[in-house]
N, C-alpha and C positions, 0 to 999 in steps of 0.2 A: 514574867513570861518571855518566852522568847520566837517572837512571832512578828517578822518585818510585812507582811504581807497582807496581815489584817489591821496591823496598826498603818503602815506605811501611807498615812492618807494623801501624798503628793509626792510628786516623780523623786524630787530631794529628799526628802526624808527616806523613801524606799530605797533608796541610794546605800543611805548609810547604816539603813539597817540590814540591808542583805549582806552589805562589807562586814556588818559585823558578828553577823551568824555567821558566816563561814570558818570564821578566827577562831568559835567558841570549843570546838573538840580540840584541838590543839591545848586553849588556854589554860583549860580544864585539865588535862594530862600536867599541863607543866606545874598548874596550882596543889595539883596532888602530889607530885611529887617534890613538892618546896615545903609542902605542910603537911602536920599530919592532922589536921582537923578537919572532920568527914563532911560532907556535903551531897545532897543529894542533884542530879543534873541526871532528866529525860527528853528524849529527840522521840515522841511518842506520834508526833502527829497535836494537829488543833481539828475540830469538827465546828464549823460554823453552822448553823442552824437558825429556818426558818421558819416561825410558827400564825399558824393566823393566817395575816396577807401580806405576808413578808418573804414571798417564793424570789416576789421578779427583782426586789433590789439583792438579794441572794444570789438571782440570777445573771443579774448585771455584773457582780463579783463575778462570777467563774469566768466570766466571758472576756475581762480585763486581765485574769490571773492566763487563759489560754494566750489572749494577745501577746503576755510576756513571757510566753514559755515556761511557765512556774509549774512544777509539778500539783495536778491535785484530783482531787476524782468528783463528780457531780454525785450526788445518791439523792433519790428519792422514793416516798411511800413506804411501802413495808421492809424497801431491804435500809433503810433509815433505822426500824426497830431493833434488825439483825445488827445492825452494828455497834450501839447502842441503846441497848433493850429497857433504859429506863428513863431515857426520854417520855418529855409529856405529852398527854396525846395528842393537842393541835399542831404538833410539829408536820412540818410538810417536806420538808428539802436539807438538803444540807450539802455543804463542800469540805470535805476532806483533805487536808495542808498538810503531807506524813513529813514535812523535817520542820516543822516548828516544832519549839518543846518546853521546856522552863529548868530553873534551875532554884535552889533556895538561897534566898538574896541572903536572909542575914548569913547561915552558916558561911554562903564563899564571900563574907565580908569578914567577916571573923578570919577565915581562913589565910585570904588578902593581906592581913594584919598581922596572923602568922608570920607567915612566906616572908614580910618584909624584913620583920625582927630578925628573923633566921640571916638574910644578909644584911643587917647593921641599921637597920632604921632605928629609931628612938622615936615613941609620943607620948605626947604633952596632953595635960586637957585642962589647960587656961582658954579665959572666952578670951576671941578673938576681934579686936578692936579696933581693926583698923591696917590697914599695908603701904609700905612710903618705897618709891625705890626713884634710884638715881643714876649717876651714870659710872659710879664708885661701886654699887649692888642694890640688896632690898633689903628690907626689916618687916618683918611683924610687930603687931603693936601688941600684946596679950595684956589682960589684967596681974599679969605675975612679972611685965618687962616687958622687955622687948630682944626679939631674934632675930638676930642677923641672914643674911642670906643670900647664894648667890643667884639662887631664880626661886620663886614661888610662884609654886599651881593655885590656883583658884579655885577650888571645888567646893564649895558654902552653899549650895545645892541655893533654896529660897532664900538665902539672907545674903547670897553672893553681893547685891546691890547695896546693901549695907556697907559692907567688908572692905568695898570698893570704893567707899564713898560715893559714887554716883547721886548726884542731885537734880538731874533732869526728869520729870514727869513726864507718862510713867516712867518706872523704872525696867530698865531689859528685862531684868528676872522676878520677877513676882508667886507666889504660892497660890496653889487651889489645893486645896484639901480633898485629900478623897479617903474613904472609909470603907474598910474590905472586914468583911467576916469569918472568923476561925469558928469550923466548925466540926464537929466530929462522930463519923456512923462506927459502925462497929466493924464494918467492912467496906474495902471502896469496890463503888457499884459503878464507876466509869471510866473508861481504860484510857481516856485523854484530856485535855482542856476541851470545855466544851465552852463556845461563847455563841451566846443567844441576842434580842435585839436589843433585853432592859441589863442584862447581868454575866459577866463569865465566871465560871467555876476550873477551880485549877483542883485537882485530887492528886494527893498522894496515896502511896503505897498503905498506911496504914489506917487509910481512912478519913485520917483528915481531910479537910475540904478549905480552898479557901475562894470564899463571893466576894466578887464587887464590880465596880466599885464605885461612888459614888463622884461630883465632878462636881465642886463648888466652890464658886469664889467670895470666899470670907476671909481675908487677910490672912494673916498669922495664927486665926483660932484653929486651935489643934484640938477640940472638944466633941467627942463624938454625942451623937443626938441620936433620939428614938424615933425622929424622921428616917433618917437615913438607916437605919439596921430595918424599920419596918420596910421600907423601900427595899431592898437587897433582900429581904427572907421575902415576902410575896412573889421577888421575880423569881429566886432561886427556886420557891416553892412549883413556880408554873411551866419551868425548864423541867429542871427534875421532881418529878414529886416524891420522890420518897427518901429526898430530903426532911421532909418533916421528921421524919425517926432520927435525924443526927442531934447530937446533944449542943447545946450553942456553949461554944469556949469561951470567948470573947471577940469586940470588936478593935482593931485596931486604925489608928488615923495617922496620914503622914501628908507632909504638904511637897506637892510636885511642884518642880521651879519651872516655870514656866517663861516663855521667850514671846512676843508678840506675831513672830513667824511659823513656834512652834516649833523651831530645830533648836539643835547647840550649840554654847556660844564654844568654840574650842577654837582654839591658837594662840599664838603671841599677842600681847596687846600693841596695841598701837599707841596708845597715849603713855604707860610707865615700861621702863626697860626691865629686863629682868624677870616682867611679872607677864604667867601664860595661863588663860579662861581657860577652865574644864569643867561649863555648870548648864545649864538651860533647860538639861536634857528630858522635863517635862517627862509623860507617861514611857519612855523609853531607858531608862538609865543602864538598869542594870542589863537591858540586851545590847546596849551600846559601847559595854563599859573595857572589851577588848580591843575596839579600833581607837575608844576615847582614850585607854594604854601607850598603844602603837604611835598615835599621831604626837601627842605630846612627849611621848619617852624621845622622838624620833626628834622632835623640832629641841627638845634641849639638850640632847646628844649631837643636835649637828648630823644626824645621818637619814635626813629625807627632808622633802615637805610633800607631801601628799598631795594630791588630788582634791580629796573630800573637805579638805582644809580654805577650798573656794565656797564652798557651800556654807560652812562653820564659825567664818571668819569671824572675832570680835568688829572691826572693824564697819563692821554694816549699823552696828549700835554707838557708833560712836568710843571703845574701847579700848 
């Protein structure tokens, strides 16, 4: 999801998300020009809804959007069902945020890899055991030997602390498990992302729906659980009762890389020369992709030091 206003729970995260969302259209155009891998990208907006007793909180969110001049539309009563007829009967109000959207994360990752190959990048799949840096350069130690480098970008997600050899506890990047359901309906019955109090639904044009997501502090356990699946099925049924007719395709599990302040770690390492951090994005890794790419590329190529780096500095965790 590309939803900085819905996910921007504090001002710094909101600033980063809004800056990155503004880059997505050009990022997609360039990527489609550099790769033949197709991916879906849609800016049809998101609809946050309040069902039951949740209207007061949603109204407070809408007031915040108005205060910061965020484009939005407050919808309540019968008008809500004119916008999205499939909503459950207890929904009372909604906020439509028209500039938000989503992208097919797996497909866009394949497109990025293809575009990189077109520009001469080489890929290797050995396990990374650690990194080393000194005045002369840097190196990556893998299960198949050592790779020397002029610069290393550490983008290992939830595994970043281990790769970097961090010995402090708790480590600055830790995993948070998220379970996500993949359902398939005969046809698309909602027109945009629907965001309820206990789940969100991302509707694809072919009737596929992604329903997410749990937030579980269970370390590096990547197993799906009956409890997680039940929680999401109950939540989506309450939000969109028609989802009961959908086919259950699978459940996906991922480990989100979380930092103590829930802001990413992006920037030049303060302890290892020639090493750059691009990790700890937690729930917003896809949204922050073009901004992260720009910040890191400009740093390495010495083409500018952007103001957003003050929010994401590795130094705040001694990295």
